[in-house]
C-alpha positions as CSV (number, residue, x, y, z in Angstrom):
1,X,88.3,64.9,123.5
2,X,89.4,62.1,125.9
3,X,88.0,58.9,125.0
4,X,84.8,57.5,126.6
5,X,84.7,54.1,128.7
6,X,88.4,54.4,130.3
7,X,87.1,53.9,134.1
8,X,85.1,50.8,135.2
9,X,82.6,51.3,137.4
10,X,81.4,48.7,140.0
11,X,79.9,46.7,139.1
12,X,77.3,46.4,142.1
13,X,76.5,50.1,141.8
14,X,74.1,50.6,139.4
15,X,74.3,54.2,139.9
16,X,76.6,55.5,137.4
17,X,74.5,53.8,134.4
18,X,71.4,55.9,136.1
19,X,73.2,59.0,136.1
20,X,74.3,57.5,132.5
21,X,70.2,57.5,131.1
22,X,69.4,60.6,133.1
23,X,71.3,62.8,131.2
24,X,70.7,60.9,127.9
25,X,66.9,61.6,128.8
26,X,67.9,65.7,129.7
27,X,69.4,65.9,126.7
28,X,66.8,65.0,124.3
29,X,63.9,67.1,126.7
30,X,65.9,70.5,126.3
31,X,66.7,69.9,122.5
32,X,62.8,69.3,122.4
33,X,62.0,72.2,123.5
34,X,64.6,74.6,121.3
35,X,61.6,74.9,118.8
36,X,58.9,76.4,121.4
37,X,61.5,79.1,122.7
38,X,62.4,79.9,118.9
39,X,58.8,79.7,117.6
40,X,58.6,83.1,120.2
41,X,61.4,84.5,118.7
42,X,60.0,84.2,114.8
43,X,56.3,85.1,115.9
44,X,57.4,88.5,117.3
45,X,60.1,89.1,114.3
46,X,57.2,89.1,112.0
47,X,55.4,91.2,114.0
48,X,57.8,93.9,114.3
49,X,57.9,93.2,118.1
50,X,61.3,93.1,119.7
51,X,63.7,90.1,120.2
52,X,65.3,90.4,122.7
53,X,63.4,89.0,125.4
54,X,62.4,85.7,123.3
55,X,66.3,85.8,122.1
56,X,67.1,85.7,125.9
57,X,64.9,82.7,127.2
58,X,65.9,80.5,123.7
59,X,70.1,81.1,125.2
60,X,68.9,80.1,128.4
61,X,67.5,77.2,126.8
62,X,70.5,76.4,124.9
63,X,72.4,77.2,127.6
64,X,70.8,74.4,129.6
65,X,71.6,71.7,126.9
66,X,74.8,72.8,126.9
67,X,75.4,71.8,130.6
68,X,73.5,68.6,129.9
69,X,75.9,67.7,127.2
70,X,79.1,68.7,129.3
71,X,77.8,66.3,132.3
72,X,77.1,63.7,129.6
73,X,80.5,64.1,128.5
74,X,81.9,63.2,132.4
75,X,79.5,60.0,132.8
76,X,80.9,58.8,129.4
77,X,84.0,58.1,131.1
78,X,82.3,55.6,132.6
79,X,82.7,51.8,130.6
80,X,78.4,51.6,131.4
81,X,79.1,49.2,128.3
82,X,80.3,48.8,124.5
83,X,78.4,51.2,122.6
84,X,79.5,54.2,125.2
85,X,82.2,55.8,122.3
86,X,79.3,55.2,119.6
87,X,77.1,57.6,121.9
88,X,79.6,59.7,123.0
89,X,80.2,61.0,118.9
90,X,76.3,61.2,118.6
91,X,76.4,63.4,122.0
92,X,80.0,65.4,120.2
93,X,77.5,66.3,116.4
94,X,75.0,67.2,119.1
95,X,77.0,69.6,120.9
96,X,79.0,70.7,117.6
97,X,75.8,71.7,115.8
98,X,74.9,73.5,119.4
99,X,77.2,75.6,119.2
100,X,76.8,76.7,115.2
101,X,73.9,76.9,116.8
102,X,74.8,79.6,118.8
103,X,76.9,81.4,116.4
104,X,73.8,81.7,114.6
105,X,71.6,83.3,116.9
106,X,74.4,86.2,118.1
107,X,73.9,87.1,113.7
108,X,70.0,86.9,113.8
109,X,70.5,90.7,112.5
110,X,70.6,89.3,108.9
111,X,68.2,86.6,107.2
112,X,70.1,83.5,106.2
113,X,71.2,83.5,110.2
114,X,67.2,82.7,110.7
115,X,67.4,79.7,107.8
116,X,70.9,78.2,109.6
117,X,69.3,78.9,112.9
118,X,66.3,76.6,112.2
119,X,68.7,74.1,109.9
120,X,70.8,74.1,113.1
121,X,67.8,73.2,115.3
122,X,66.7,70.1,113.4
123,X,70.1,68.9,113.5
124,X,70.4,68.9,117.3
125,X,66.9,67.9,117.4
126,X,67.8,64.9,115.4
127,X,71.3,64.2,117.3
128,X,69.5,64.1,120.9
129,X,67.0,61.7,118.7
130,X,69.3,59.7,117.9
131,X,71.1,59.3,121.4
132,X,68.1,59.0,123.1
133,X,67.6,56.1,120.7
134,X,70.9,54.4,121.0
135,X,70.8,53.8,124.3
136,X,66.7,52.5,124.0
137,X,67.9,49.8,121.7
138,X,71.0,49.2,123.7
139,X,68.5,48.2,127.0
140,X,65.5,48.2,126.1
141,X,64.3,51.1,127.7
142,X,60.2,52.4,127.2
143,X,61.1,56.3,125.8
144,X,60.5,58.8,128.3
145,X,58.3,61.4,126.1
């Protein structure tokens, strides 16, 4: 991946920082809704109800989160501050955890995949929360929960 912060934004234009912060907030929100969709899968599975529809909704939620990460990586090309690379590294961990989650969801037929999915969901959320915490710490921004 290309190092973060290679482009210097116009100091008079705060649009870049606003979009950057917005992507971090969107990542946090999208990651934190994954358990809701996962719950539908586990409830249906335990009840013997087909999980196809619930899995499709979960995949859509993962796709949304993935798009937010990709948008964040594009915004990370700007040097919004001195911690942009640190946040990009955190985001990469979350993005890779999301990719691992997607692989585990593709193998939901075995019980080990269920456990792996739950672990990856926790990791995805932890990385999104950490990313959000880093930007809040840097700018002392109030959380948008």
